[in-house]
C-alpha positions as CSV (number, residue, x, y, z in Angstrom):
1,M,100.7,122.7,127.2
2,T,97.9,125.3,126.9
3,A,96.5,125.7,123.5
4,M,95.2,129.2,122.5
5,R,91.7,128.9,121.1
6,K,91.0,130.4,117.7
7,I,88.2,129.9,115.2
8,H,89.1,127.4,112.5
9,Y,87.1,126.2,109.6
10,F,88.9,122.9,110.0
11,D,90.5,122.2,113.4
12,G,91.8,118.8,112.5
13,F,93.5,117.0,115.4
14,S,94.1,120.1,117.6
15,N,93.4,123.8,117.9
16,E,97.1,124.7,118.1
17,T,98.1,127.5,115.8
18,D,100.2,126.9,112.7
19,H,103.1,128.8,114.4
20,T,103.0,126.5,117.4
21,I,103.1,123.4,115.2
22,F,106.1,124.8,113.3
23,N,107.9,125.4,116.6
24,L,107.0,121.9,118.0
25,E,108.6,120.2,115.0
26,E,111.6,122.5,115.2
27,D,112.1,121.8,118.9
28,F,111.2,118.2,119.2
29,G,111.7,116.6,115.8
30,A,114.6,115.5,113.7
31,H,115.2,118.0,110.8
32,H,115.2,115.3,108.1
33,Y,112.6,116.8,105.8
34,E,112.4,120.1,104.0
35,R,108.9,121.2,104.6
36,I,106.7,124.1,103.2
37,N,105.0,126.3,105.7
38,L,101.6,124.7,105.5
39,V,99.8,122.8,108.3
40,V,97.2,120.5,106.7
41,R,94.1,120.1,109.0
42,H,91.8,118.1,106.7
43,A,92.3,115.8,103.7
44,K,89.5,114.5,101.5
45,G,89.6,113.2,98.0
46,C,92.1,115.3,96.1
47,W,92.0,118.3,98.4
48,L,94.0,119.4,101.5
49,T,92.7,122.2,103.7
50,D,94.4,124.5,106.2
51,D,92.9,126.0,109.4
52,K,91.4,129.0,107.5
53,G,89.5,126.8,105.1
54,K,91.9,127.4,102.1
55,R,92.0,124.4,99.9
56,Y,95.0,123.0,98.0
57,L,94.8,120.5,95.2
58,D,97.1,117.6,96.2
59,C,99.2,116.8,93.1
60,L,101.6,114.5,95.0
61,A,99.2,112.0,96.6
62,A,101.9,111.3,99.1
63,Y,104.1,109.8,96.3
64,S,101.2,107.5,95.3
65,A,100.1,106.5,98.8
66,A,96.8,108.3,98.2
67,N,96.0,106.9,94.8
68,P,92.3,106.3,95.7
69,G,92.0,109.8,97.2
70,H,92.4,110.8,100.8
71,H,90.0,109.1,103.3
72,H,88.3,107.0,100.6
73,P,84.9,106.1,102.3
74,T,85.1,102.4,101.6
75,I,88.6,102.1,103.1
76,T,87.9,104.5,105.9
77,N,84.7,102.7,106.9
78,A,86.4,99.3,106.8
79,V,89.1,100.6,109.2
80,M,86.5,102.2,111.5
81,D,84.5,99.0,111.6
82,A,87.6,97.1,112.6
83,L,88.4,99.5,115.4
84,I,84.9,99.6,116.7
85,G,84.4,95.9,116.3
86,N,87.6,95.1,118.3
87,Y,89.3,93.1,115.6
88,A,92.0,95.7,114.6
89,S,94.6,95.3,117.4
90,V,98.0,93.9,116.8
91,L,98.3,90.3,118.0
92,S,101.1,87.9,118.5
93,N,102.2,86.0,115.4
94,V,101.7,82.8,117.3
95,V,98.0,82.9,116.4
96,F,96.1,83.2,113.2
97,T,93.9,86.1,112.2
98,D,91.2,86.1,109.5
99,P,92.1,89.7,108.2
100,L,95.6,88.4,107.4
101,G,94.5,85.2,105.7
102,I,92.0,87.1,103.6
103,F,94.3,89.9,102.7
104,L,97.1,87.5,101.7
105,S,94.8,85.6,99.3
106,E,93.5,88.8,97.7
107,A,97.0,90.2,97.3
108,A,98.3,87.0,95.8
109,K,95.5,86.9,93.3
110,F,95.9,90.6,92.5
111,A,99.2,90.0,90.8
112,P,99.8,87.7,87.8
113,Q,101.7,84.5,88.3
114,M,105.1,85.7,89.4
115,G,108.2,84.0,88.1
116,P,106.4,81.9,85.4
117,R,109.6,80.1,84.5
118,F,109.4,78.4,87.9
119,G,106.0,76.9,87.2
120,N,102.4,77.7,87.8
121,H,102.4,77.3,91.6
122,G,100.5,80.4,92.4
123,N,101.8,83.4,94.3
124,K,102.7,83.9,98.0
125,V,102.9,87.1,99.9
126,L,105.1,88.3,102.7
127,P,103.6,91.5,104.3
128,K,105.5,94.3,106.1
129,N,104.9,97.9,107.1
130,G,106.7,100.7,105.2
131,G,107.7,99.9,101.6
132,V,111.5,99.8,102.3
133,E,110.9,96.8,104.6
134,S,109.6,94.9,101.6
135,V,112.5,96.0,99.6
136,E,114.7,94.5,102.3
137,T,112.6,91.3,102.1
138,A,113.2,91.2,98.3
139,I,117.0,91.7,98.8
140,K,117.0,88.8,101.2
141,A,115.1,86.7,98.7
142,M,117.6,87.4,95.9
143,R,120.6,86.7,98.1
144,Y,119.2,83.5,99.5
145,Y,118.2,82.3,96.0
146,G,121.8,82.9,94.8
147,F,123.1,80.9,97.8
148,K,120.6,78.1,97.7
149,A,119.7,77.7,94.0
150,K,122.9,79.0,92.3
151,G,125.5,77.8,94.8
152,I,127.1,81.3,95.2
153,P,129.2,81.3,98.4
154,D,127.3,83.1,101.2
155,G,128.6,86.7,101.4
156,Q,129.6,86.9,97.8
157,Q,126.1,87.4,96.2
158,E,125.7,90.5,94.0
159,I,122.6,92.3,93.0
160,I,122.4,94.7,90.1
161,V,120.7,98.0,90.8
162,F,120.5,101.3,88.9
163,D,121.9,104.8,89.1
164,N,119.6,107.4,90.6
165,N,117.4,104.7,92.1
166,F,115.3,105.3,95.2
167,H,114.3,102.2,97.3
168,G,114.2,103.8,100.7
169,R,116.6,104.9,103.4
170,T,117.6,101.9,105.5
171,I,121.4,101.2,105.6
172,S,121.1,98.5,102.9
173,T,119.1,100.7,100.5
174,V,121.2,103.9,101.0
175,S,124.3,101.8,100.4
176,F,123.5,101.6,96.7
177,S,122.1,105.1,96.4
178,S,123.7,107.5,93.9
179,S,122.9,110.4,96.3
180,K,125.6,111.4,98.9
181,K,122.9,113.0,101.1
182,Y,121.4,109.6,101.6
183,N,124.6,107.7,102.5
184,E,127.5,110.0,103.4
185,G,128.6,109.5,107.0
186,F,126.4,106.4,107.5
187,G,129.1,103.8,106.7
188,P,130.2,101.1,106.7
189,L,127.8,100.6,103.9
190,T,126.3,97.3,102.9
191,P,128.3,95.6,100.1
192,G,127.0,93.3,97.4
193,F,125.4,95.9,95.0
194,V,126.5,96.9,91.5
195,S,124.9,100.0,90.1
196,V,124.7,100.7,86.4
197,K,123.0,103.3,84.2
198,F,119.2,103.2,84.2
199,G,117.9,102.2,80.8
200,D,121.2,100.8,79.5
201,I,120.8,97.1,78.8
202,D,124.4,96.7,77.6
203,A,125.6,98.0,81.0
204,V,123.5,95.4,82.7
205,K,125.0,92.6,80.5
206,K,128.6,93.7,81.4
207,A,127.7,93.8,85.1
208,I,126.6,90.2,85.3
209,T,129.1,87.9,86.9
210,P,129.0,84.3,88.3
211,N,128.0,85.9,91.7
212,T,125.1,87.9,90.3
213,C,121.8,86.6,91.9
214,G,119.3,89.3,91.0
215,I,118.2,92.6,89.5
216,L,116.3,95.1,91.4
217,V,114.6,97.8,89.3
218,E,112.0,100.5,89.4
219,P,110.2,100.1,86.0
220,F,109.9,103.9,86.0
221,Q,112.0,106.1,88.3
222,G,110.1,108.6,90.4
223,E,112.6,110.2,92.8
224,G,115.3,109.8,90.1
225,G,113.7,112.5,87.9
226,M,110.4,110.9,86.7
227,K,112.4,108.8,84.2
228,I,111.0,106.3,81.8
229,P,113.5,103.8,80.3
230,P,113.9,103.2,76.6
231,K,111.4,100.8,75.0
232,G,112.6,97.3,75.3
233,F,114.6,97.8,78.5
234,L,112.4,95.7,80.8
235,K,112.1,93.0,78.2
236,G,115.9,93.0,78.0
237,L,116.1,92.6,81.8
238,R,113.7,89.7,81.6
239,E,115.7,88.0,78.9
240,L,119.0,88.5,80.8
241,S,117.4,87.2,84.0
242,D,116.1,84.1,82.3
243,A,119.5,83.4,80.5
244,N,121.5,83.9,83.7
245,D,119.2,82.4,86.3
246,L,118.7,85.7,88.1
247,L,115.6,86.9,90.1
248,L,114.1,90.0,88.5
249,I,112.4,92.1,91.1
250,C,110.3,95.1,90.3
251,D,109.9,97.8,92.9
252,E,106.5,99.2,92.2
253,I,105.9,101.0,95.5
254,Q,105.4,104.3,93.7
255,V,104.5,103.3,90.2
256,G,102.3,100.3,90.8
257,M,98.6,100.1,91.5
258,G,97.4,102.1,88.6
259,R,99.8,105.1,88.8
260,T,101.1,104.8,85.3
261,G,97.8,103.7,83.7
262,K,98.3,99.9,84.2
263,K,97.7,97.8,87.3
264,F,101.5,97.2,87.3
265,C,104.0,99.3,85.6
266,F,105.9,96.3,84.2
267,E,102.8,95.6,82.1
268,H,103.8,98.4,79.7
269,E,106.3,96.0,78.3
270,D,104.3,92.9,78.6
271,I,106.7,91.1,81.0
272,V,106.2,89.4,84.3
273,P,109.0,89.7,87.0
274,D,109.9,87.0,89.5
275,G,108.7,89.2,92.3
276,V,107.0,92.6,92.8
277,I,107.1,95.0,95.8
278,L,104.0,97.0,96.6
279,G,103.3,99.6,99.3
280,K,101.9,103.1,99.7
281,A,98.5,102.9,98.0
282,L,98.1,99.2,99.1
283,S,96.3,100.4,102.2
284,G,94.7,103.5,100.6
285,G,97.2,105.7,102.5
286,L,95.7,105.1,105.9
287,V,98.1,102.7,107.6
288,P,101.6,101.4,106.7
289,L,101.4,98.3,104.6
290,S,103.7,96.8,102.0
291,V,104.2,93.3,100.5
292,F,106.7,91.3,98.6
293,I,104.9,88.9,96.2
294,T,106.6,86.1,94.4
295,N,106.1,82.6,93.0
296,A,105.1,80.2,95.8
297,K,108.0,77.9,94.9
298,I,110.5,80.7,95.4
299,M,108.8,81.9,98.7
300,D,108.8,78.4,100.1
301,M,112.5,77.9,99.1
302,I,113.7,81.1,100.8
303,F,111.6,81.7,103.9
304,S,111.1,79.2,106.7
305,K,110.0,79.5,110.3
306,G,112.1,82.1,112.1
307,S,113.9,83.4,108.9
308,D,111.8,86.5,108.8
309,G,109.2,88.3,110.9
310,S,107.6,91.6,111.9
311,T,105.4,92.5,114.9
312,F,103.2,94.8,112.9
313,G,103.7,93.4,109.4
314,G,100.4,92.1,108.3
315,Y,98.6,93.0,111.6
316,P,94.8,93.0,111.4
317,L,94.1,96.8,110.9
318,A,96.5,97.0,108.0
319,C,95.1,93.9,106.4
320,V,91.5,95.3,106.7
321,A,92.7,98.5,105.0
322,G,94.6,96.5,102.4
323,T,91.7,94.3,101.5
324,A,89.4,97.3,101.2
325,S,91.9,99.1,99.1
326,L,92.3,96.2,96.6
327,K,88.5,96.1,96.3
328,V,88.3,99.9,95.6
329,F,91.1,99.5,93.0
330,E,89.2,96.8,91.1
331,E,85.6,98.1,91.5
332,E,86.5,101.7,90.6
333,H,88.8,100.8,87.8
334,L,91.6,103.0,89.0
335,A,94.1,101.9,86.5
336,E,91.7,102.6,83.6
337,Q,90.9,106.0,85.2
338,S,94.6,106.8,85.4
339,A,95.2,105.9,81.8
340,R,92.3,107.9,80.4
341,K,92.8,111.0,82.6
342,G,96.6,110.9,82.3
343,K,96.4,110.9,78.5
344,I,94.2,114.0,78.6
345,L,96.2,115.8,81.3
346,K,99.6,115.1,79.7
347,A,98.4,116.5,76.3
348,R,97.2,119.7,78.0
349,I,100.4,120.1,79.9
350,Q,102.4,119.5,76.6
351,E,100.4,122.3,75.0
352,I,101.5,124.6,77.8
353,A,105.1,123.4,77.5
354,D,105.1,124.2,73.8
355,R,104.4,127.9,74.7
356,S,106.6,128.0,77.8
357,P,110.2,129.4,77.8
358,H,110.9,127.4,81.0
359,V,110.0,123.8,80.0
360,R,112.5,121.4,78.5
361,E,110.4,118.2,78.4
362,V,107.1,116.7,79.5
363,R,107.2,112.9,80.1
364,G,105.1,110.3,81.8
365,K,102.4,107.7,81.5
366,G,99.0,107.7,83.2
367,L,99.0,110.1,86.1
368,F,102.8,109.9,86.5
369,I,103.9,113.1,84.8
370,G,107.1,115.1,85.0
371,I,107.7,118.6,83.8
372,E,111.5,119.1,83.4
373,V,112.5,122.8,83.5
374,K,115.5,124.1,81.6
375,K,117.4,125.8,84.5
376,G,117.1,122.9,87.0
377,N,115.1,125.1,89.4
378,A,111.9,123.1,89.6
379,M,111.3,124.0,93.3
380,E,111.0,127.7,92.5
381,F,108.0,126.8,90.4
382,C,106.6,124.5,93.1
383,H,106.6,127.4,95.6
384,K,104.8,129.6,93.1
385,L,102.2,126.9,92.5
386,L,101.7,126.5,96.3
387,K,100.6,130.2,96.5
388,L,98.0,129.4,93.8
389,G,96.6,126.4,95.8
390,L,98.6,123.6,94.1
391,I,100.8,121.2,96.1
392,V,103.6,119.7,93.9
393,N,107.2,118.9,94.6
394,D,110.4,118.6,92.6
395,S,112.1,115.4,91.5
396,H,115.8,115.4,91.3
397,G,115.8,119.2,91.4
398,H,115.0,119.6,87.7
399,T,111.5,118.2,87.3
400,I,108.1,119.2,88.6
401,R,106.3,116.1,89.7
402,I,102.6,115.8,88.8
403,S,101.0,112.8,90.4
404,P,97.5,113.5,91.8
405,P,95.1,110.9,93.3
406,L,93.8,108.7,90.5
407,V,90.2,109.9,91.3
408,I,91.0,113.5,90.1
409,N,88.0,114.8,88.1
410,E,87.7,117.1,85.1
411,E,87.1,120.2,87.1
412,E,90.1,119.5,89.3
413,M,92.3,119.0,86.2
414,D,91.1,122.3,84.9
415,F,92.2,123.9,88.2
416,L,95.6,122.2,87.9
417,V,96.2,123.2,84.2
418,A,95.2,126.8,84.8
419,R,97.7,127.2,87.5
420,L,100.5,125.5,85.6
421,E,99.8,127.8,82.7
422,Q,100.0,130.8,85.1
423,V,103.5,130.0,86.3
424,L,105.0,128.4,83.2
425,V,103.9,130.8,80.5
426,D,105.0,134.3,80.8
């Protein structure tokens, strides 16, 4: 393939024209994403840049994967050192690697004692690649716990999930999705899931049967419309789980690691689940990395040699990035930054909403903010904002999602607010 040369401010990976890139994806890729006509050639901090040098403020942060900002120097340098130093390559799991051991210990200590009702045994960590792989790990854990600890006949275990959830797109996770576009035509779907209304603790109570082994919940729903459950909902789940011997697992792939102004989203209700799933920002957005963290007693009960595995799960390069990312999170106080900046930004957005004929509600915590519009046409506003140099997306069709990197500064928030005002206030 011969590339036509042109002058770019930022060539990025290649000097192919944007038009060529659009055609390459059209001709050789699956059409499983609705994209906007922008080819990003450079990403740094909170900004994305095209080939002409135009900058766009990233207010999605890859759905929280870029919480510390794109190409954070500490994480990037750690990855580069690993590549140059020849300790980044994937290795057979028959041997040990020091990046894995160190990362596991840091990740285990990063979370509070999971499943405290099982005793103070410390945490253990099972690493995977994309977040949905760790969701699958958590599902296996809940099912095996039901089989081993509760005596539920194998194949009859049930897990309670919630309407409008989003836990990924494997067959198991789409099997309990509320969205037809995720599961229609992909049957037979995986059984064993009971879905109830998000935020309705009475519905959860009614759904519990002798075969229930766990509850899988997003503490705040991102893809489901930037939804925050009623106060006391997570506490209620914790109480029901304790009373009925269920594993309560929080999926914090999008809302953990500082996104909502706390290290973990479940901390807003001062509870501790039996297990937590992290991903996305866990590696600073540079390589796929996710984990399932649970009480050591539970992990040792469920997983034995050969019962789980992954060629790239926990491979050295990912672990180097993960260890560096955890260091950045702590040293730069990203959760505290999110809480402080989010409070300011939400108040400023609310002031715009009060004057806007289009906004129904502003909701969120930390830098996890949704702007619900009255006509359910959020994407129309997203396209207008793109023209003004702002990258946002809709959530569930009716809500504009505002979730920039947690390192966004005051000047960048001014840029964001000015453009929101331009499109939301006539």
